[in-house]
CHARMM-style PDB file with segment names, atoms N, HN, CA, C and O in Angstrom:
ATOM      1  N   MET     1       0.972  -1.397   0.047  1.00  0.00      PROA
ATOM      2  CA  MET     1       0.037  -0.175   0.166  1.00  0.00      PROA
ATOM      3  C   MET     1       0.634   1.215   0.406  1.00  0.00      PROA
ATOM      4  O   MET     1       1.115   1.551   1.487  1.00  0.00      PROA
ATOM      5  N   LYS     2       0.554   2.180  -0.930  1.00  0.00      PROA
ATOM      6  HN  LYS     2       0.163   1.907  -1.808  1.00  0.00      PROA
ATOM      7  CA  LYS     2       1.479   3.346  -0.819  1.00  0.00      PROA
ATOM      8  C   LYS     2       0.991   4.462   0.150  1.00  0.00      PROA
ATOM      9  O   LYS     2      -0.069   4.433   0.776  1.00  0.00      PROA
ATOM     10  N   VAL     3       1.773   5.289   0.173  1.00  0.00      PROA
ATOM     11  HN  VAL     3       2.634   5.312  -0.336  1.00  0.00      PROA
ATOM     12  CA  VAL     3       1.880   6.040   1.627  1.00  0.00      PROA
ATOM     13  C   VAL     3       0.259   7.156   1.466  1.00  0.00      PROA
ATOM     14  O   VAL     3      -0.571   7.263   2.369  1.00  0.00      PROA
ATOM     15  N   ASP     4       0.166   7.917  -0.019  1.00  0.00      PROA
ATOM     16  HN  ASP     4       0.840   7.829  -0.752  1.00  0.00      PROA
ATOM     17  CA  ASP     4      -1.209   8.353  -0.209  1.00  0.00      PROA
ATOM     18  C   ASP     4      -1.875   7.346  -0.253  1.00  0.00      PROA
ATOM     19  O   ASP     4      -3.002   7.826  -0.137  1.00  0.00      PROA
ATOM     20  N   GLN     5      -1.988   6.438  -0.324  1.00  0.00      PROA
ATOM     21  HN  GLN     5      -1.072   6.048  -0.418  1.00  0.00      PROA
ATOM     22  CA  GLN     5      -3.357   5.142  -0.002  1.00  0.00      PROA
ATOM     23  C   GLN     5      -3.962   5.138   1.519  1.00  0.00      PROA
ATOM     24  O   GLN     5      -5.074   5.297   2.022  1.00  0.00      PROA
ATOM     25  N   ALA     6      -2.331   4.807   2.086  1.00  0.00      PROA
ATOM     26  HN  ALA     6      -1.428   4.678   1.678  1.00  0.00      PROA
ATOM     27  CA  ALA     6      -2.712   4.816   3.455  1.00  0.00      PROA
ATOM     28  C   ALA     6      -3.015   5.771   4.330  1.00  0.00      PROA
ATOM     29  O   ALA     6      -3.421   5.649   5.486  1.00  0.00      PROA
ATOM     30  N   ARG     7      -2.654   7.322   3.327  1.00  0.00      PROA
ATOM     31  HN  ARG     7      -2.324   7.421   2.388  1.00  0.00      PROA
ATOM     32  CA  ARG     7      -3.109   8.519   4.455  1.00  0.00      PROA
ATOM     33  C   ARG     7      -4.587   8.467   4.107  1.00  0.00      PROA
ATOM     34  O   ARG     7      -5.284   8.803   5.064  1.00  0.00      PROA
ATOM     35  N   ARG     8      -5.490   8.035   2.647  1.00  0.00      PROA
ATOM     36  HN  ARG     8      -4.923   7.763   1.869  1.00  0.00      PROA
ATOM     37  CA  ARG     8      -6.560   8.455   2.631  1.00  0.00      PROA
ATOM     38  C   ARG     8      -7.525   7.541   3.040  1.00  0.00      PROA
ATOM     39  O   ARG     8      -8.656   7.971   3.265  1.00  0.00      PROA
ATOM     40  N   LEU     9      -7.230   6.094   3.208  1.00  0.00      PROA
ATOM     41  HN  LEU     9      -6.312   5.745   3.025  1.00  0.00      PROA
ATOM     42  CA  LEU     9      -7.439   5.231   4.328  1.00  0.00      PROA
ATOM     43  C   LEU     9      -8.062   5.910   5.567  1.00  0.00      PROA
ATOM     44  O   LEU     9      -9.248   6.038   5.871  1.00  0.00      PROA
ATOM     45  N   LYS    10      -6.888   6.329   6.225  1.00  0.00      PROA
ATOM     46  HN  LYS    10      -5.924   6.225   5.977  1.00  0.00      PROA
ATOM     47  CA  LYS    10      -7.273   6.754   7.729  1.00  0.00      PROA
ATOM     48  C   LYS    10      -8.012   7.850   7.340  1.00  0.00      PROA
ATOM     49  O   LYS    10      -8.928   8.017   8.146  1.00  0.00      PROA
ATOM     50  N   GLU    11      -8.017   8.987   6.118  1.00  0.00      PROA
ATOM     51  HN  GLU    11      -7.274   8.851   5.464  1.00  0.00      PROA
ATOM     52  CA  GLU    11      -9.260   9.820   6.414  1.00  0.00      PROA
ATOM     53  C   GLU    11     -10.417   9.470   6.124  1.00  0.00      PROA
ATOM     54  O   GLU    11     -11.316  10.310   6.161  1.00  0.00      PROA
ATOM     55  N   LEU    12     -10.689   8.078   5.746  1.00  0.00      PROA
ATOM     56  HN  LEU    12      -9.958   7.396   5.716  1.00  0.00      PROA
ATOM     57  CA  LEU    12     -12.180   7.594   5.418  1.00  0.00      PROA
ATOM     58  C   LEU    12     -12.235   6.676   6.338  1.00  0.00      PROA
ATOM     59  O   LEU    12     -13.127   5.830   6.278  1.00  0.00      PROA
ATOM     60  N   GLU    13     -11.375   6.665   7.278  1.00  0.00      PROA
ATOM     61  HN  GLU    13     -10.650   7.352   7.327  1.00  0.00      PROA
ATOM     62  CA  GLU    13     -11.823   5.439   8.936  1.00  0.00      PROA
ATOM     63  C   GLU    13     -12.359   6.909   9.451  1.00  0.00      PROA
ATOM     64  O   GLU    13     -13.570   6.995   9.657  1.00  0.00      PROA
ATOM     65  N   GLN    14     -11.690   7.857   9.630  1.00  0.00      PROA
ATOM     66  HN  GLN    14     -10.707   7.788   9.463  1.00  0.00      PROA
ATOM     67  CA  GLN    14     -11.914   9.370  10.617  1.00  0.00      PROA
ATOM     68  C   GLN    14     -13.578   9.868  10.301  1.00  0.00      PROA
ATOM     69  O   GLN    14     -14.550   9.974  11.048  1.00  0.00      PROA
ATOM     70  N   GLU    15     -13.414  10.078   9.027  1.00  0.00      PROA
ATOM     71  HN  GLU    15     -12.624   9.992   8.419  1.00  0.00      PROA
ATOM     72  CA  GLU    15     -14.442  10.475   8.446  1.00  0.00      PROA
ATOM     73  C   GLU    15     -15.685   9.467   8.569  1.00  0.00      PROA
ATOM     74  O   GLU    15     -16.721  10.131   8.606  1.00  0.00      PROA
ATOM     75  N   ASN    16     -15.879   8.390   8.627  1.00  0.00      PROA
ATOM     76  HN  ASN    16     -15.038   7.851   8.597  1.00  0.00      PROA
ATOM     77  CA  ASN    16     -16.753   7.113   8.931  1.00  0.00      PROA
ATOM     78  C   ASN    16     -17.096   7.321  10.745  1.00  0.00      PROA
ATOM     79  O   ASN    16     -18.182   7.538  11.282  1.00  0.00      PROA
ATOM     80  N   THR    17     -15.913   7.181  11.291  1.00  0.00      PROA
ATOM     81  HN  THR    17     -15.031   7.004  10.855  1.00  0.00      PROA
ATOM     82  CA  THR    17     -16.292   7.077  12.629  1.00  0.00      PROA
ATOM     83  C   THR    17     -17.230   8.533  12.969  1.00  0.00      PROA
ATOM     84  O   THR    17     -18.143   8.549  13.795  1.00  0.00      PROA
ATOM     85  N   LYS    18     -16.819   9.663  12.195  1.00  0.00      PROA
ATOM     86  HN  LYS    18     -16.078   9.650  11.524  1.00  0.00      PROA
ATOM     87  CA  LYS    18     -17.770  11.127  12.823  1.00  0.00      PROA
ATOM     88  C   LYS    18     -19.159  10.438  12.101  1.00  0.00      PROA
ATOM     89  O   LYS    18     -20.255  10.269  12.634  1.00  0.00      PROA
ATOM     90  N   LEU    19     -18.836  10.173  11.022  1.00  0.00      PROA
ATOM     91  HN  LEU    19     -17.945  10.310  10.589  1.00  0.00      PROA
ATOM     92  CA  LEU    19     -20.544   9.929  10.397  1.00  0.00      PROA
ATOM     93  C   LEU    19     -21.244   8.754  11.630  1.00  0.00      PROA
ATOM     94  O   LEU    19     -22.197   9.217  12.256  1.00  0.00      PROA
ATOM     95  N   LYS    20     -20.990   7.884  11.844  1.00  0.00      PROA
ATOM     96  HN  LYS    20     -20.216   7.508  11.335  1.00  0.00      PROA
ATOM     97  CA  LYS    20     -21.260   6.733  12.646  1.00  0.00      PROA
ATOM     98  C   LYS    20     -21.908   7.853  14.567  1.00  0.00      PROA
ATOM     99  O   LYS    20     -22.972   7.906  15.184  1.00  0.00      PROA
ATOM    100  N   ARG    21     -20.696   8.408  14.737  1.00  0.00      PROA
ATOM    101  HN  ARG    21     -19.832   8.365  14.235  1.00  0.00      PROA
ATOM    102  CA  ARG    21     -21.318   9.150  16.207  1.00  0.00      PROA
ATOM    103  C   ARG    21     -22.859  10.053  15.461  1.00  0.00      PROA
ATOM    104  O   ARG    21     -23.981   9.986  15.965  1.00  0.00      PROA
ATOM    105  N   LEU    22     -22.520  10.822  14.224  1.00  0.00      PROA
ATOM    106  HN  LEU    22     -21.609  10.876  13.814  1.00  0.00      PROA
ATOM    107  CA  LEU    22     -23.761  11.765  14.379  1.00  0.00      PROA
ATOM    108  C   LEU    22     -25.103  11.056  13.706  1.00  0.00      PROA
ATOM    109  O   LEU    22     -26.108  11.711  13.430  1.00  0.00      PROA
ATOM    110  N   VAL    23     -24.963   9.388  13.440  1.00  0.00      PROA
ATOM    111  HN  VAL    23     -24.147   8.856  13.663  1.00  0.00      PROA
ATOM    112  CA  VAL    23     -26.176   8.753  13.091  1.00  0.00      PROA
ATOM    113  C   VAL    23     -26.626   8.530  14.555  1.00  0.00      PROA
ATOM    114  O   VAL    23     -27.667   9.109  14.867  1.00  0.00      PROA
ATOM    115  N   SER    24     -25.995   7.763  15.534  1.00  0.00      PROA
ATOM    116  HN  SER    24     -25.149   7.293  15.281  1.00  0.00      PROA
ATOM    117  CA  SER    24     -26.217   7.416  16.938  1.00  0.00      PROA
ATOM    118  C   SER    24     -26.915   8.670  17.597  1.00  0.00      PROA
ATOM    119  O   SER    24     -27.937   8.549  18.273  1.00  0.00      PROA
ATOM    120  N   GLU    25     -26.331   9.819  17.369  1.00  0.00      PROA
ATOM    121  HN  GLU    25     -25.501   9.917  16.820  1.00  0.00      PROA
ATOM    122  CA  GLU    25     -27.000  10.952  18.058  1.00  0.00      PROA
ATOM    123  C   GLU    25     -27.988  11.718  17.694  1.00  0.00      PROA
ATOM    124  O   GLU    25     -28.412  12.626  18.409  1.00  0.00      PROA
ATOM    125  N   LEU    26     -28.614  11.331  16.149  1.00  0.00      PROA
ATOM    126  HN  LEU    26     -28.270  10.594  15.568  1.00  0.00      PROA
ATOM    127  CA  LEU    26     -29.719  11.914  15.804  1.00  0.00      PROA
ATOM    128  C   LEU    26     -30.984  10.308  15.753  1.00  0.00      PROA
ATOM    129  O   LEU    26     -32.208  10.185  15.698  1.00  0.00      PROA
ATOM    130  N   SER    27     -29.961   9.481  15.802  1.00  0.00      PROA
ATOM    131  HN  SER    27     -28.967   9.580  15.846  1.00  0.00      PROA
ATOM    132  CA  SER    27     -31.138   8.292  16.333  1.00  0.00      PROA
ATOM    133  C   SER    27     -31.689   8.623  17.584  1.00  0.00      PROA
ATOM    134  O   SER    27     -32.915   8.706  17.644  1.00  0.00      PROA
ATOM    135  N   LEU    28     -30.968   8.845  18.673  1.00  0.00      PROA
ATOM    136  HN  LEU    28     -29.971   8.777  18.625  1.00  0.00      PROA
ATOM    137  CA  LEU    28     -31.454   9.354  20.124  1.00  0.00      PROA
ATOM    138  C   LEU    28     -32.154  10.328  20.336  1.00  0.00      PROA
ATOM    139  O   LEU    28     -33.023  10.374  21.206  1.00  0.00      PROA
ATOM    140  N   GLU    29     -31.782  11.466  19.359  1.00  0.00      PROA
ATOM    141  HN  GLU    29     -31.076  11.428  18.652  1.00  0.00      PROA
ATOM    142  CA  GLU    29     -32.721  12.924  19.684  1.00  0.00      PROA
ATOM    143  C   GLU    29     -34.081  12.209  19.018  1.00  0.00      PROA
ATOM    144  O   GLU    29     -35.141  12.331  19.633  1.00  0.00      PROA
ATOM    145  N   LYS    30     -34.048  11.435  17.711  1.00  0.00      PROA
ATOM    146  HN  LYS    30     -33.188  11.336  17.212  1.00  0.00      PROA
ATOM    147  CA  LYS    30     -35.836  11.118  17.301  1.00  0.00      PROA
ATOM    148  C   LYS    30     -36.264  10.488  18.051  1.00  0.00      PROA
ATOM    149  O   LYS    30     -37.494  10.480  18.086  1.00  0.00      PROA
ATOM    150  N   LEU    31     -35.361   9.443  19.260  1.00  0.00      PROA
ATOM    151  HN  LEU    31     -34.361   9.449  19.231  1.00  0.00      PROA
ATOM    152  CA  LEU    31     -36.406   8.429  20.466  1.00  0.00      PROA
ATOM    153  C   LEU    31     -36.489   9.518  21.031  1.00  0.00      PROA
ATOM    154  O   LEU    31     -37.660   9.704  20.700  1.00  0.00      PROA
ATOM    155  N   VAL    32     -36.216  10.506  21.671  1.00  0.00      PROA
ATOM    156  HN  VAL    32     -35.265  10.355  21.940  1.00  0.00      PROA
ATOM    157  CA  VAL    32     -36.551  11.153  22.641  1.00  0.00      PROA
ATOM    158  C   VAL    32     -37.901  12.087  22.127  1.00  0.00      PROA
ATOM    159  O   VAL    32     -38.965  12.342  22.691  1.00  0.00      PROA
ATOM    160  N   LEU    33     -37.378  12.453  20.860  1.00  0.00      PROA
ATOM    161  HN  LEU    33     -36.513  12.247  20.402  1.00  0.00      PROA
ATOM    162  CA  LEU    33     -38.755  13.637  20.304  1.00  0.00      PROA
ATOM    163  C   LEU    33     -39.775  12.674  20.374  1.00  0.00      PROA
ATOM    164  O   LEU    33     -40.701  12.938  21.142  1.00  0.00      PROA
ATOM    165  N   LYS    34     -39.827  11.428  19.636  1.00  0.00      PROA
ATOM    166  HN  LYS    34     -39.075  11.214  19.012  1.00  0.00      PROA
ATOM    167  CA  LYS    34     -41.140  10.039  19.818  1.00  0.00      PROA
ATOM    168  C   LYS    34     -41.573  10.148  20.989  1.00  0.00      PROA
ATOM    169  O   LYS    34     -42.785  10.309  21.136  1.00  0.00      PROA
ATOM    170  N   ASP    35     -40.750  10.092  22.074  1.00  0.00      PROA
ATOM    171  HN  ASP    35     -39.766   9.960  21.954  1.00  0.00      PROA
ATOM    172  CA  ASP    35     -41.411   9.545  23.389  1.00  0.00      PROA
ATOM    173  C   ASP    35     -42.053  11.070  23.986  1.00  0.00      PROA
ATOM    174  O   ASP    35     -42.661  11.111  25.055  1.00  0.00      PROA
ATOM    175  N   ILE    36     -41.871  12.022  23.323  1.00  0.00      PROA
ATOM    176  HN  ILE    36     -41.377  11.988  22.455  1.00  0.00      PROA
ATOM    177  CA  ILE    36     -42.237  13.178  24.063  1.00  0.00      PROA
ATOM    178  C   ILE    36     -43.671  13.914  23.875  1.00  0.00      PROA
ATOM    179  O   ILE    36     -44.468  14.530  24.583  1.00  0.00      PROA
ATOM    180  N   ALA    37     -43.473  13.229  21.612  1.00  0.00      PROA
ATOM    181  HN  ALA    37     -42.826  12.728  21.037  1.00  0.00      PROA
ATOM    182  CA  ALA    37     -44.660  13.777  21.213  1.00  0.00      PROA
ATOM    183  C   ALA    37     -45.911  12.571  21.201  1.00  0.00      PROA
ATOM    184  O   ALA    37     -47.031  12.523  20.694  1.00  0.00      PROA
ATOM    185  N   SER    38     -45.103  11.649  22.028  1.00  0.00      PROA
ATOM    186  HN  SER    38     -44.193  11.688  22.441  1.00  0.00      PROA
ATOM    187  CA  SER    38     -46.759  10.852  22.534  1.00  0.00      PROA
ATOM    188  C   SER    38     -46.555  10.690  23.967  1.00  0.00      PROA
ATOM    189  O   SER    38     -46.737   9.634  24.572  1.00  0.00      PROA
ATOM    190  N   GLY    39     -46.215  11.652  24.416  1.00  0.00      PROA
ATOM    191  HN  GLY    39     -46.067  12.510  23.924  1.00  0.00      PROA
ATOM    192  CA  GLY    39     -46.614  12.426  26.039  1.00  0.00      PROA
ATOM    193  C   GLY    39     -46.110  11.086  27.116  1.00  0.00      PROA
ATOM    194  O   GLY    39     -46.812  10.634  28.020  1.00  0.00      PROA
ATOM    195  N   LYS    40     -44.884  10.665  26.793  1.00  0.00      PROA
ATOM    196  HN  LYS    40     -44.314  11.032  26.058  1.00  0.00      PROA
ATOM    197  CA  LYS    40     -44.262   9.504  27.745  1.00  0.00      PROA
ATOM    198  C   LYS    40     -42.941  10.287  28.408  1.00  0.00      PROA
ATOM    199  O   LYS    40     -41.816   9.790  28.462  1.00  0.00      PROA
ATOM    200  N   PHE    41     -43.286  11.535  28.872  1.00  0.00      PROA
ATOM    201  HN  PHE    41     -44.199  11.939  28.827  1.00  0.00      PROA
ATOM    202  CA  PHE    41     -41.997  11.947  29.138  1.00  0.00      PROA
ATOM    203  C   PHE    41     -42.470  12.420  30.914  1.00  0.00      PROA
ATOM    204  OT1 PHE    41     -41.623  12.886  31.676  1.00  0.00      PROA
TER     205      PHE     41
END
């Protein structure tokens, strides 16, 4: 694997981690809003 390929792979892994965190946060927000809307708070 070339140096530029390794660097790109590391960048993609970091981006993937950030996106996974965002999905988790948005999923949690959705659940909270759903509970509030249904009166389960």
